[in-house]
Backbone as a ProteinNet text record, in pm:
[ID]
protein_1_A
[PRIMARY]
XXXXXXXXXXXXXXXXXXXXXXXXXXXXXXXXXXXXXXXXXXXXXXXXXXXXXXXXXXXXXXXXXXXXXXXXXXXXXXXXXXXXXXXXXXXXXXXXXXXXXXXXXXXXXXXXXXXXXXXXXXXXXXXXXXXXXXXXXXXXXXXXXXXXXXXXXXXXXXXXXXXXXXXXXXXXXXXXXXXXXXXXXXXXXXXXXXXXXXXXXXXXXXXXXXXXXXXXXXXXXXXXXXXXXXXXXXXXXXXXXXXXXXXX
[TERTIARY]
-7115.1	-7018	-7092.9	-7041.8	-7106.2	-7045.6	-7128	-7081.6	-7096.7	-6985.8	-6987.2	-6987.2	-7082.3	-7090.7	-7049.7	-7010.9	-6971.2	-6865.5	-6835.7	-6741.6	-6607.7	-6600	-6476	-6395.1	-6296.2	-6218.9	-6141.6	-6096.6	-6022.4	-6111.5	-6237.4	-6330.6	-6359.4	-6367.1	-6394	-6280	-6157	-6042.4	-6025.9	-6071.7	-6053	-6169.5	-6282.1	-6400	-6375.9	-6416.3	-6401.1	-6505.4	-6466.1	-6562.4	-6672.6	-6790.8	-6904.9	-6958.6	-6990.1	-7042.2	-7194.4	-7248.5	-7393.6	-7457.2	-7571.9	-7644	-7689.4	-7663.9	-7703.4	-7846.2	-7934	-8074.1	-8103.2	-8224.6	-8265	-8264.5	-8298.1	-8296	-8154.3	-8056.1	-7916.4	-7873.3	-7916.3	-7877.8	-7942.1	-8066.3	-8132.7	-8062.2	-8018.7	-7943.8	-7815.1	-7746.5	-7620.9	-7643.7	-7752.8	-7782.4	-7806.7	-7883.1	-7909	-7780.5	-7699.5	-7573.4	-7480	-7472.9	-7384.6	-7428.2	-7559.1	-7608.2	-7563.2	-7569.4	-7523.1	-7372.2	-7300.8	-7155	-7113.6	-7180.7	-7143.5	-7162.8	-7255.8	-7280.7	-7222.5	-7149	-7093.2	-6941	-6875	-6727.7	-6674.3	-6568.8	-6514.3	-6372.2	-6291.6	-6157.1	-6165.9	-6052.8	-6050.5	-6117.6	-6154.1	-6218.8	-6128.7	-5998.7	-5906.3	-5899.5	-5886.4	-5877.4	-6009.5	-6119.8	-6253.2	-6274.6	-6240.6	-6259	-6178.1	-6055.7	-5971.2	-6022.6	-6058	-6100.8	-6229.5	-6323.2	-6454.5	-6473.3	-6360.9	-6358.7	-6452	-6450.5	-6532.3	-6450.1	-6321.3	-6235.1	-6147.1	-6098.9	-6008.3	-6081.2	-6003.7	-6063.5	-6160.1	-6122	-6210.1	-6338.8	-6329.7	-6450	-6547	-6492.9	-6577.8	-6640.9	-6560	-6612	-6718.2	-6699	-6797.1	-6931	-6926	-7049.8	-7121.1	-7045.7	-7105.1	-7165.7	-7107.6	-7153.6	-7243.8	-7284.7	-7378.5	-7320.1	-7187.5	-7123.3	-7114.1	-7126.9	-7130.5	-7251.2	-7317.1	-7432.3	-7385.1	-7448.2	-7411.4	-7430.2	-7331.4	-7343.2	-7376.9	-7420.7	-7452.6	-7327.7	-7213.4	-7089.4	-7051.7	-7061.9	-7028.6	-7126.3	-7255.3	-7356.5	-7333	-7293.9	-7264.2	-7146.6	-7044	-6928.4	-6962.5	-7039.8	-7080.2	-7164.5	-7259.5	-7345.8	-7264.5	-7169.3	-7084.8	-6998.7	-6937.3	-6846.9	-6915.6	-7039.1	-7111.7	-7209.2	-7215.9	-7301.9	-7449.6	-7490.2	-7630.6	-7677.7	-7800.6	-7856.2	-7859.3	-7844.7	-7850	-7981.1	-8089.5	-8220.4	-8224.5	-8131.9	-8129.5	-8097.1	-8024.7	-7991.5	-8030.8	-8051.2	-8087.5	-8189	-8317.8	-8420.3	-8407.7	-8361.6	-8344.8	-8247.6	-8131.5	-8030.6	-8063.1	-8135.2	-8177.2	-8270.4	-8356	-8446.3	-8367.7	-8264.7	-8180.5	-8109.9	-8055.3	-7984.8	-8078.6	-8202	-8299.5	-8335.8	-8347.6	-8380.7	-8267.7	-8142.9	-8028.8	-8024.4	-8049.1	-8047.6	-8154.5	-8271	-8381.3	-8348.7	-8257.8	-8221.7	-8114.8	-8053	-7948.4	-8014.8	-7999.3	-8061.2	-7971.3	-8031.2	-7953.8	-8033.5	-7963.3	-8029.9	-8087.3	-8182.3	-8244	-8139.5	-8034.1	-7930.1	-7852.1	-7865.7	-7795.8	-7864.3	-7980.7	-8058.8	-8070.9	-8082	-8106.2	-8241.2	-8325.5	-8456.8	-8449.5	-8465.5	-8447.9	-8583.2	-8590.8	-8716	-8756.3	-8884.9	-8941.1	-9030.2	-8980.3	-9051.4	-9162	-9264.3	-9382.6	-9374.1	-9266.1	-9257.6	-9226.2	-9271.5	-9248	-9155.3	-9048	-8956.4	-8996.7	-8994.8	-9032.7	-8922.4	-8961.1	-8873.5	-8903.5	-8975.4	-9011.8	-9007	-9121.1	-9126.5	-9128.9	-9078.6	-9066.4	-9200	-9198.8	-9319.3	-9296.2	-9394.5	-9381.1	-9358	-9277.1	-9245.9	-9371.8	-9392.1	-9500.3	-9457.3	-9524.5	-9485.7	-9602.8	-9574.5	-9673.8	-9609.4	-9689	-9629.1	-9539.5	-9440.7	-9351	-9428.2	-9385.7	-9445.1	-9367.7	-9412.2	-9345.8	-9199.6	-9110.3	-8968.7	-8936.3	-8823	-8774.3	-8647.4	-8630.9	-8515.5	-8406.5	-8284.3	-8166.7	-8064.7	-7994.6	-7886.1	-7777.7	-7723.7	-7620.5	-7498.6	-7460	-7341.8	-7366.4	-7493.6	-7524.4	-7511.2	-7561	-7545	-7397.2	-7319.4	-7175.9	-7111.3	-7155.6	-7101.8	-7132.9	-7249.6	-7286.4	-7217.3	-7161.5	-7098.9	-7198	-7310.9	-7417.2	-7423.7	-7409.6	-7428.2	-7577.5	-7621.3	-7764.8	-7824.8	-7745.4	-7797.3	-7822.7	-7759.4	-7778	-7873.1	-7925	-8009.1	-8155.1	-8222.3	-8364.5	-8426.6	-8548.8	-8621.7	-8723.8	-8728.7	-8827.3	-8895.4	-9011.6	-9082.3	-9051.2	-9070.8	-9050.6	-9164.7	-9185.2	-9281.4	-9233.8	-9292.9	-9252.4	-9156.8	-9129.7	-9049.5	-8931.6	-8886.5	-8775.7	-8644.9	-8635	-8512.6	-8530.4	-8637.7	-8662.4	-8558.7	-8500.6	-8538.9	-8459.7	-8365.9	-8282.7	-8365.2	-8455.5	-8546.7	-8688.1	-8764	-8898.7	-8999.3	-9109.7	-9217.3	-9266.1	-9271.9	-9317.6	-9210.3	-9085.1	-8977.3	-8956.7	-8912	-8873.5	-8721.8	-8670.9	-8529.4	-8463.9	-8340.3	-8258.8	-8165.8	-8175	-8093.1	-7991.8	-7866.4	-7759.2	-7741.7	-7793.3	-7785.6	-7643.7	-7554.5	-7415.5	-7332.4	-7389.1	-7315.5	-7367.6	-7306.3	-7351.7	-7251	-7132.9	-7035.4	-7075.5	-7086.3	-7142.3	-7039.3	-7074.4	-6997.2	-7069.6	-7002.4	-7070.1	-7148.8	-7275	-7359.1	-7432.3	-7405.8	-7476.5	-7609.2	-7704.6	-7836.1	-7832.8	-7896.5	-7905.1	-8047.8	-8083.8	-8210.3	-8178	-8253	-8225.6	-8354.3	-8349.5	-8460.1	-8411.5	-8491.2	-8456.8	-8584.1	-8578.3	-8692.9	-8822.3	-8810.6	-8928.1	-8977.9	-8901.1	-8944.3	-8844.7	-8895	-8810.8	-8788	-8663	-8630.5	-8520.2	-8523.5	-8414.3	-8365.8	-8237.6	-8177.7	-8029.3	-7969.6	-7823.6	-7767.4	-7662	-7604.2	-7464.7	-7432.6	-7304.4	-7246.9	-7145.1	-7081.7	-7014.4	-7023.3	-6964.7	-6843.2	-6756.4	-6635.9	-6666.7	-6781.4	-6815.6	-6879.3	-6884.9	-6939.4	-7086.6	-7154.7	-7295	-7306.5	-7427.1	-7455.6	-7568.4	-7550.3	-7656.8	-7725.6	-7857.8	-7939.2	-7996.2	-7950.5	-7984.3	-8065.2	-8192.1	-8275	-8220.1	-8242.2	-8203.5	-8292.4	-8422.1	-8516.3	-8476.6	-8468.3	-8418.6	-8523.6	-8647.8	-8753.2	-8736.4	-8666	-8635	-8754.6	-8855.5	-8976.3	-9047.7	-9053.6	-9117.8	-9022.3	-8894.8	-8798.7	-8673.7	-8680.2	-8563.9	-8453.9	-8333.9	-8223.6	-8246.2	-8189.4	-8201.5	-8061.5	-8037.7	-7909.4	-7924.4	-7840.2	-7842.1	-7714.8	-7730.4	-7615	-7629.8	-7539.3	-7543.7	-7675.6	-7742.6	-7868.8	-7987.3	-7965.5	-8073.1	-8102.3	-8224	-8257.6	-8259.1	-8305.7	-8326.3	-8274.5	-8160.9	-8105.9	-8051.8	-8091.3	-8041.8	-8014.8	-7891.5	-7857	-7903.4	-7980.6	-8031.1	-7944.3	-7904.1	-7814.8	-7815.5	-7727.4	-7714.3	-7806.4	-7870.5	-7955.7	-7865.4	-7877.6	-7787.5	-7852.3	-7984.9	-8055.2	-8196.5	-8246.1	-8380.8	-8453.2	-8582.6	-8665.5	-8800.8	-8853.9	-8984.5	-9043	-9170	-9240.1	-9189.4	-9183.5	-9142.9	-9262.6
7698.2	7660.2	7593	7478.4	7407.5	7453.1	7481.5	7525.7	7410.3	7374.5	7265.2	7326.1	7285.9	7339.2	7232.8	7277.7	7182.3	7244.1	7181.8	7237.3	7165	7052.4	6975.9	7016	7104.1	7152.8	7041.1	6943.9	6833.2	6756	6735	6662.4	6742.1	6873.2	6957.8	6950.1	6951.4	6949.2	6815.9	6708.6	6576.7	6534	6607.6	6568.1	6585.9	6490.5	6499.7	6594.9	6681.2	6774.3	6700.6	6752.1	6689.5	6781.8	6727.1	6806.8	6813.7	6925.1	6940.7	6833.6	6783.8	6683.7	6743.6	6671.9	6718.3	6673.2	6768.8	6739.3	6749.3	6710.2	6724.4	6870.7	6960.1	7102.6	7147.8	7100.3	7133.4	7080.4	6957.5	6899.2	6975.1	7018.9	7098	7232.6	7293.2	7418.7	7397.4	7286.9	7257.7	7237.4	7170.5	7148.2	7279.4	7368.1	7498.1	7579.6	7575.6	7648.8	7593.4	7461.1	7397.8	7433.9	7444.1	7480.2	7622	7713.4	7850.8	7851.9	7776.8	7766.6	7717.3	7615.3	7553.8	7646.6	7739.1	7825.4	7966.5	7990	8122.6	8117.4	8205.6	8208.9	8238.8	8167.5	8186.1	8131.1	8172.1	8114.5	7973.3	7914.1	7779.4	7780.3	7662.1	7653.1	7708.4	7681.4	7729.8	7883	7940.7	8086.5	8151.9	8090.2	8143.2	8142.7	8031.3	8020.1	8120.9	8148.5	8246.7	8388.5	8419.9	8556.5	8595	8501.3	8533.9	8478.7	8442.9	8405.1	8289	8189.8	8070.5	7960.2	7955.1	7852.2	7789.9	7671.8	7602	7546.9	7489.1	7424.9	7315.1	7236.8	7128	7182.2	7295.7	7356	7399.1	7464.1	7505.8	7384.1	7281	7159.6	7091.7	7087.4	7024.2	7098.1	7232.6	7308.6	7284	7282.6	7264.6	7125.8	7027.9	6890	6841.9	6933.9	6897.3	6812.3	6814	6736.7	6816.3	6948.1	7036.6	7127.5	7154	7243.6	7387.2	7459.4	7598.8	7683.9	7764.6	7865.1	7998.4	8094.3	8225.7	8292.7	8275.2	8333.5	8275.8	8143	8080.3	8122.8	8127.3	8167.4	8309.6	8397.8	8536.2	8542.5	8461.9	8458	8406.5	8297.7	8242.9	8344.5	8409	8505.9	8621.7	8670	8780.6	8737.2	8620.7	8574.4	8533.3	8485.5	8438.3	8541.7	8657.6	8764.6	8730.6	8660.9	8622.9	8661.5	8626	8653	8523.8	8535.2	8416	8340.8	8415.1	8351.4	8263.5	8286	8204.7	8058.7	8032.9	7894.4	7854.3	7951.6	7916.5	8014.1	7991.6	8074.9	8074	7962.7	7951.2	8056.7	8066.2	8161.3	8303.9	8319.1	8452.8	8513.4	8429.2	8475.6	8518.8	8440.8	8475.9	8608.8	8624.3	8747.8	8867.6	8849.1	8957.4	8996.2	8896.2	8924.5	9001	8964	9034.3	9177.5	9192.9	9326.2	9415.4	9356.4	9434.6	9486.7	9417.7	9459.5	9567.9	9589.8	9691.8	9826.7	9914.4	10045.7	10140.7	10231.1	10328.2	10454.1	10566.4	10691.5	10688.7	10777.7	10783.7	10811.8	10884.9	10917	10794.1	10683	10559.9	10486.2	10534	10464.9	10547.3	10475.5	10536.6	10486.6	10576.9	10538.6	10529.7	10407.7	10380.3	10381.6	10452.4	10462.7	10327.8	10300.8	10179	10220.4	10198.8	10248	10151.2	10205.7	10126.8	10057	9981.4	9897.5	9755.8	9659.8	9520.3	9457.6	9395.2	9324.7	9178.4	9123.5	8984.5	8894.2	8803.5	8698.4	8571.3	8590.2	8480.3	8533	8538.9	8596	8747.6	8816.2	8960.9	9030.9	9140.8	9220.4	9357	9407.7	9536.8	9646.7	9743.5	9854.3	9934	9968.9	10058.4	10138.1	10247.9	10338	10362.1	10364.8	10397.6	10492.6	10559.2	10644.6	10563.1	10627.9	10560.3	10506.6	10391.3	10330.5	10374.1	10325.4	10361.1	10315.4	10400.8	10368.5	10262.9	10194.6	10096.9	10149.6	10123.1	10171.2	10065.1	10106.4	10020.7	10090.5	10013.5	10071.6	10121.4	10237.4	10296.1	10204.5	10143.4	10057.9	9931.6	9885.9	9767.8	9799.4	9917	9956.5	9972	10027.7	10040.2	9903.5	9809.4	9673.1	9609.6	9638.9	9586.8	9662.1	9778.7	9859.8	9939.9	9975.2	10047.3	10190.8	10286.6	10426.3	10455.1	10526.5	10557.1	10622.1	10700.1	10766.2	10668.6	10549.7	10448.7	10336.9	10342.3	10234.7	10257	10150.9	10157.6	10020.7	10022.5	9898.8	9873.5	9748.5	9710.3	9580.8	9554.8	9429.2	9332	9203.6	9102.9	9002.3	8934.5	8825.2	8714.4	8596.2	8481.6	8390.8	8273.2	8171.8	8122.6	8201.9	8154.9	8150	8226.4	8226.1	8156.7	8080.4	8005.1	7893.4	7866.9	7921.3	8045.2	8091.2	8204.6	8331.2	8359.6	8472.8	8418.7	8436.5	8381.2	8474.3	8417.6	8495.3	8602	8726.4	8834.7	8898.9	8858.4	8912.8	9062	9132	9272.7	9276.8	9354.8	9351.2	9488.1	9489.3	9609.9	9605.9	9708.3	9715.4	9829	9798.9	9898.4	9948.9	10067.4	10122.4	10164.2	10167.9	10201.7	10082.4	9961	9838.2	9785.2	9829.7	9789.1	9699.3	9683.1	9590.4	9448.5	9362.2	9228.6	9134.8	9079.6	8973	8841.7	8743	8618.9	8555	8524.9	8453.1	8538.7	8669.4	8757.8	8801.4	8836.1	8879.3	9027.4	9056.4	9194.4	9226.4	9352.6	9404.1	9478.1	9448	9510.8	9517.3	9602.8	9611.3	9560	9472.3	9422.2	9414.7	9478.3	9480	9522.6	9625.9	9682.7	9607.8	9509.5	9430.8	9446.4	9446.4	9451.5	9309.8	9271.8	9133.4	9130.6	9027	8999.2	8857.2	8843.4	8712.7	8715.7	8600.1	8592.3	8611.8	8689.9	8717.2	8655.8	8610.1	8546	8600.6	8686.5	8736.4	8621.7	8623.7	8519.8	8574.7	8484.2	8525.5	8596.3	8566.2	8629.2	8767.1	8816.3	8948.7	8950.8	8836	8830.3	8809.1	8822.1	8800.1	8699	8597.7	8499.6	8528	8533.2	8543.2	8404.3	8339.9	8199.2	8187.2	8148.9	8135.5	8029.3	8048.5	7948.3	7825.2	7847.7	7737.6	7657.4	7526.3	7441.1	7401.6	7444.8	7413.2	7502.5	7453.3	7535.4	7552.4	7468.8	7490.9	7616.8	7637.6	7756.8	7874.6	7846.4	7952.6	7930.3	7963.1	7943.7	8046.3	8012.7	8107.5	8220.2	8335.9	8451.7	8497.9	8518.5	8569	8714.1	8799.5	8941.8	8974	9025.1	9051.4	9179	9201	9322.8	9341.1	9229	9238.8	9274.8	9273.6	9310	9458.6	9490.6	9629.4	9719.9	9668.5	9753.9	9682.6	9730.7	9671.4	9782.9	9782.3	9880.4	9811.1	9819.7	9766	9864.3	9815.5	9902	9890	9769.3	9754.1	9612.5	9590.1	9457.3	9444.2	9328.1	9297	9256.8	9329.2	9309	9241.7	9243.7	9197.6	9157.5	9055.1	9006.2	8974.9	9007.2	8972.6	8928.7	8822.7	8772.9	8684.3	8655.7	8571.9	8429	8361.6	8219.8	8131.8
22174.9	22278.1	22391.9	22436.3	22546.1	22678	22777.4	22908.6	23006.2	23069.8	23166.6	23306.1	23387.2	23523.7	23623.3	23740.2	23844.1	23933.4	24045	24141	24138.3	24070.1	24068.8	23946.9	23963.1	23849.6	23783.2	23858.9	23799.8	23704.7	23748.5	23662.2	23536.7	23551.9	23436.4	23337	23384.5	23296.3	23227.2	23291.4	23233.3	23147.2	23157	23081	22932.6	22853	22707	22651.1	22553.8	22495.7	22421	22431	22364.4	22255.9	22138.8	22028.7	22038.7	21989.4	21989.5	21901.1	21944.1	21865.9	21733.3	21625.1	21492	21465.2	21438.3	21412.3	21262.9	21224.1	21084.1	21040.4	21133.4	21101.4	21069.1	21146.8	21119.6	20983.5	20951.6	20822.7	20706.8	20724.3	20619.8	20600.2	20709.5	20700.5	20620.9	20650.6	20581.1	20431.1	20394.9	20253	20179.7	20244	20181.3	20170.3	20275.3	20274.7	20167.6	20156.1	20057.3	19915.5	19891.4	19758.4	19721.7	19818.4	19794.2	19773.9	19854.5	19844	19705.3	19654.6	19527.6	19408.4	19417.2	19300.9	19317.2	19425.7	19451.4	19448.5	19372.9	19373.4	19513.9	19551.7	19686.9	19690.7	19788.3	19804.2	19860.8	19886.7	19945.3	20081.9	20128	20258.4	20369	20360.5	20463.5	20462.4	20341.2	20330.5	20368.4	20329	20360.6	20512.4	20575.9	20721	20797.6	20751.3	20819.7	20796.8	20671.5	20638.3	20708.8	20718.7	20775.4	20915.9	20980	21121.3	21153.8	21067	21088.5	21154.9	21121.3	21177.6	21070.6	21099.3	21008.7	20887	20796.4	20678.1	20718.9	20819.6	20863.2	20925	20995	21053.8	20944.4	20840.4	20727.9	20661.5	20637.1	20574.2	20658.6	20789.9	20878.4	20876.3	20873.3	20866	20733	20623.3	20490.7	20472.6	20538.9	20522.1	20634.9	20722	20827.2	20937.5	20952.4	21058	21187.1	21176.7	21292.9	21281	21393.6	21392.3	21374.8	21285.1	21260.6	21385.9	21416.4	21521.7	21457.1	21537.6	21484.1	21427.8	21495.3	21446.4	21310.8	21296.4	21168.7	21059.9	21093.9	20996.3	20948.2	21040.7	21003.8	20907.5	20933.7	20844.8	20707.1	20699.9	20570.8	20492.3	20559.4	20492	20435.2	20512.9	20466.4	20348.4	20359.2	20254.3	20125.8	20136.6	20018.3	19964.4	20029.6	19981.1	19988.2	20092.9	20107.8	20247.4	20279.4	20411.2	20491.6	20622.3	20707.4	20685.9	20663	20643.7	20519.6	20424	20302.9	20332.2	20442.4	20474	20615.8	20706.2	20843.9	20900.9	20876.4	20939.9	21092.5	21147.1	21293.1	21345.4	21283.6	21329.9	21285.8	21175.7	21134	21238.4	21296.6	21401.6	21524.8	21558.7	21673.3	21648.1	21527	21492.4	21498.3	21451.3	21452.8	21595.8	21683.8	21823.5	21891.8	21859.9	21917.5	21864.9	21734	21673.8	21735	21764.3	21820	21959.6	22029.5	22163.6	22164.9	22048	22038.8	22018.9	22113	22106	22029	21951.1	21876.1	21856.8	21838.4	21810.1	21669.9	21644.7	21513	21405.7	21441.7	21344.9	21301.2	21375.4	21339.8	21225.5	21182.6	21081.2	20953.4	20842	20711.5	20662.2	20616.4	20565.8	20414.4	20363.2	20221	20150.6	20039.7	19964.1	19906.9	19913.3	19855.3	19738.3	19617.3	19500.2	19460.2	19398.7	19365.7	19232.6	19210.2	19091	19137.4	19060.7	19095.1	18992	19040.6	18953.1	18947.1	18827	18812.9	18864.1	18952.8	19001.2	18921.4	18809	18719.7	18579.3	18511.9	18379	18390.6	18288.2	18292.9	18310	18381.7	18402.8	18340.6	18266.7	18201.7	18304.4	18266.7	18355	18385.8	18511.5	18547.2	18669.2	18692.3	18800.2	18892.6	19022.6	19123.7	19223	19307.1	19410.3	19502.1	19560.7	19654	19773.7	19822.4	19940.2	20064.4	20179.9	20305.3	20301.7	20349.4	20349.2	20455.1	20435.4	20531.8	20596.4	20726	20800.3	20805.2	20775.5	20786.8	20876.6	20955.1	21033	20938.1	20968.2	20883.2	20872.2	20985.2	20981.7	20899.8	20894.1	20813.8	20664.9	20623.2	20483.2	20448.1	20540.4	20514.6	20501.5	20583.1	20576.5	20441.3	20387.3	20255.2	20142.5	20174.4	20071.7	19990.8	20052.9	19983.2	20034.2	19943.7	19980	19991	20094.8	20107.7	19983.2	19911.9	19791.5	19677.9	19684.1	19579.5	19620.5	19743.7	19794.9	19758.3	19716.3	19685.4	19715.7	19765.9	19795.9	19685.4	19636.6	19535.7	19578.7	19523.4	19547	19433.2	19459.9	19356	19360.7	19249.2	19250.1	19157.8	19172.1	19092.4	19167	19108.2	19176.7	19093.6	18995.7	18913.1	18991.1	19100.3	19179.5	19313.8	19329.4	19451.8	19464.1	19580.9	19711.9	19754.7	19671.2	19713	19733.4	19639.5	19652.8	19644.9	19751.1	19757.5	19690.8	19647.5	19585.8	19684.3	19638.9	19723.6	19809.1	19790.9	19874.4	19847.9	19952	19942.2	19928.8	19833.6	19799.8	19811.9	19859.4	19861.1	19740.6	19656	19535.4	19549.3	19516.8	19516.5	19373.7	19345.3	19210.3	19172.7	19271.7	19242.2	19200.4	19211.6	19176.6	19043.9	18935.7	18801.9	18731.1	18789.6	18732.3	18770.2	18670.1	18693.3	18755.3	18870.6	18933.7	18905.6	18847.9	18807.6	18921	18894.1	18989.3	19088.2	19091.1	19183.1	19120.1	19207.2	19159.3	19120.2	19005.3	18959.4	18916.5	18935	18883.4	18753.7	18648.9	18519.9	18436.8	18337	18241.2	18107	18044.8	17912.8	17830.4	17713.1	17621.8	17692.2	17774.9	17839.2	17960.3	18011.2	18126.1	18240.4	18362.5	18481.5	18532.3	18550.4	18584.9	18689.9	18774.1	18867	18841.6	18815.7	18789.8	18827.2	18854.1	18861.4	18720.2	18707	18575.9	18564.4	18442.5	18416.2	18285.5	18291.7	18169.2	18094.2	17960	17877.1	17800.7	17755.6	17684.7	17554	17492.5	17364.6	17382.8	17506.5	17531.8	17566.6	17556.6	17594.5	17745.7	17795.9	17937.4	17948.2	18028.4	18050.4	18183.9	18181	18301.3	18326.7	18434.1	18458.8	18587.3	18579	18699	18793.4	18922.4	19021.8	19009.4	18987.9	18968.7	18845.5	18859.3	18751.2	18648.2	18665.7	18568.8	18446.6	18344.8	18229.3	18135.3	18147.2	18066.9	18112.8	18244.4	18298	18305.2	18332.6	18356.7	18272.2	18144.1	18055.8	18082.3	18038.7	18044.8	17944.5	17973.5	17885.9	17848.6	17718.6	17670.9	17629.1	17685.9	17655.7	17578	17458.4	17374.7	17295.5	17199.7	17117.9	17044.1	17013.6	16939.5	17028.9	17159.5	17251.6	17238.1	17200.6	17168.6	17291.8	17403.1	17519.6	17644.3	17697.1	17818.2	17906.6	18033.7	18129.4	18262.5	18309.4	18440.1	18547.3	18642.6	18749.2	18873.2	18910.3	19024.1	19078.5	19174.5	19234.1	19354.2	19364.8	19480.1	19596.8	19708.3	19821.2	19941.9	19946.4	20068.1	20029	20094	20064.8	20193.9	20198.1	20313.8	20262.4	20319.3	20279.2	20385.9	20372.5	20470.3	20461.9	20576.3	20581.5	20556
[MASK]
++++++++++++++++++++++++++++++++++++++++++++++++++++++++++++++++++++++++++++++++++++++++++++++++++++++++++++++++++++++++++++++++++++++++++++++++++++++++++++++++++++++++++++++++++++++++++++++++++++++++++++++++++++++++++++++++++++++++++++++++++++++++

């Protein structure tokens, strides 16, 4: 929102509104946001804008096409509606959100400490299952977990490696997995074990009863699609990935 200062109220009322200058950073944010939008199921732009308090259909379209600079309010709405993190498309606004969150004081009871288990899920080729002692827990605000729909008893933190899901999940990212969410929603990220390997991929149920695990990275020579079906000897759904954090 632009704030106009001055003492002449008549001049203020007659002044034409000015839009924020669109920079290359804003356009890059829009491209990343549009890529997530295109691969994620969602209602119409008008319905999405109303439900997540972003604005009209034209407002949603302008943000997606880089015609308007993303605001923190709009970014929050898009992240909630698309099931992603603000940092996935706007590191700039994610930093602002983190700074605001850091200023919000809360009692210790307002936080949930989530266990971080010592296993690594492959964000590329599968990694054999192994076990290590639990690592230091991570603290999440209780209301944030409720907003994600994650029960503290089902929450677990895992590490990931590889670049098959880049740029959505970066190499070395730390992930929050909801072990209570095992019903597959098309295009959402899930942690699962298949044939003795721990893997994280977007999953897509097929009409023939099989499940396709399709990497975000388009290099199919390095990161081929995986089909999970009745002939798959060992498959276990662990849970849906709800949150990701990693170095920029």
